[in-house]
C-alpha positions in Angstrom: 169.4 99.8 109.4 168.4 97.5 106.6 166.0 95.6 108.9 164.4 98.9 110.0 163.7 99.9 106.4 162.3 96.5 105.6 160.1 96.6 108.7 158.8 100.1 107.7 158.1 98.9 104.1 156.3 95.9 105.5 154.2 98.1 107.8 153.3 100.4 104.9 152.3 97.4 102.8 150.2 96.0 105.6 148.6 99.4 106.1 147.9 99.8 102.3 146.4 96.3 102.2 144.2 97.1 105.2 142.9 100.3 103.6 142.3 98.5 100.3 140.4 95.8 102.1 138.3 98.4 103.8 137.6 100.2 100.5 136.5 96.9 98.9 134.2 96.1 101.8 132.7 99.6 101.6 132.2 99.3 97.8 130.5 96.0 98.3 128.2 97.4 100.9 127.4 100.4 98.8 126.6 98.1 95.8 124.2 96.1 98.0 122.5 99.2 99.3 122.2 100.5 95.7 120.6 97.2 94.5 118.2 97.2 97.4 117.2 100.8 96.7 116.6 100.0 93.0 114.4 97.1 93.9 112.4 99.2 96.4 112.0 101.9 93.7 110.8 99.3 91.2 108.2 98.0 93.7 107.0 101.6 94.4 106.8 102.3 90.7 104.6 99.2 90.3 102.4 100.3 93.2 102.0 103.8 91.7 101.1 102.3 88.3 98.4 100.2 90.0 97.1 103.1 92.0 96.9 105.2 88.7 94.9 102.4 87.1 92.6 102.1 90.1 92.0 105.9 90.0 91.2 105.7 86.3 88.7 102.9 86.9 87.2 104.8 89.8 86.7 107.9 87.6 85.1 105.7 85.0 82.7 104.2 87.6 81.9 107.7 88.9 81.0 109.0 85.4 78.8 105.9 84.8 77.1 106.4 88.2 76.5 110.0 87.5 74.9 109.1 84.2 72.7 106.5 85.8 71.6 108.8 88.6 70.7 111.5 86.1 68.4 108.9 84.5 66.7 108.3 87.8 65.9 112.0 88.4 62.5 112.1 86.9 61.3 112.5 83.4 63.9 115.1 82.4 66.8 112.9 83.5 65.3 109.9 81.6 64.8 112.1 78.5 68.4 113.4 78.7 69.8 109.9 79.0 67.6 108.6 76.2 69.1 111.1 73.7 72.6 111.1 75.2 75.1 108.4 75.1 76.3 106.6 78.2 79.9 107.5 79.2 82.4 105.7 77.1 85.2 103.7 78.6 88.5 105.2 77.9 91.8 103.3 77.7 93.6 103.1 81.0 96.9 105.1 81.1 99.9 103.1 80.0 102.1 102.2 82.9 105.5 103.9 83.0 108.6 101.8 82.8 109.9 100.7 86.1 113.4 101.3 87.4 115.8 98.4 86.6 117.9 97.0 89.4 120.6 95.6 87.2 122.3 98.8 86.4 121.0 98.8 82.8 
């Protein structure tokens, strides 16, 4: 009778340890996935910020091109550009802060 109880206790302990081990493994895998996801989001944020800067630069170039083309459109265009200012360069938008992968 005593041995049966000890055997049952040992089985329960082993089962608990097995469940605990599985839980720790799952948490470790979850942490790894979370870190990889945070890194990917950070990369994508950087890409989006670069794209936004490229769009801003393209819009500036389009405004300058439009102004130059207006000057090429005969006397009226030259006259308009003579008395008007060329498009001013505006500051590029400030990049947004990227996601941190260290949990901070």
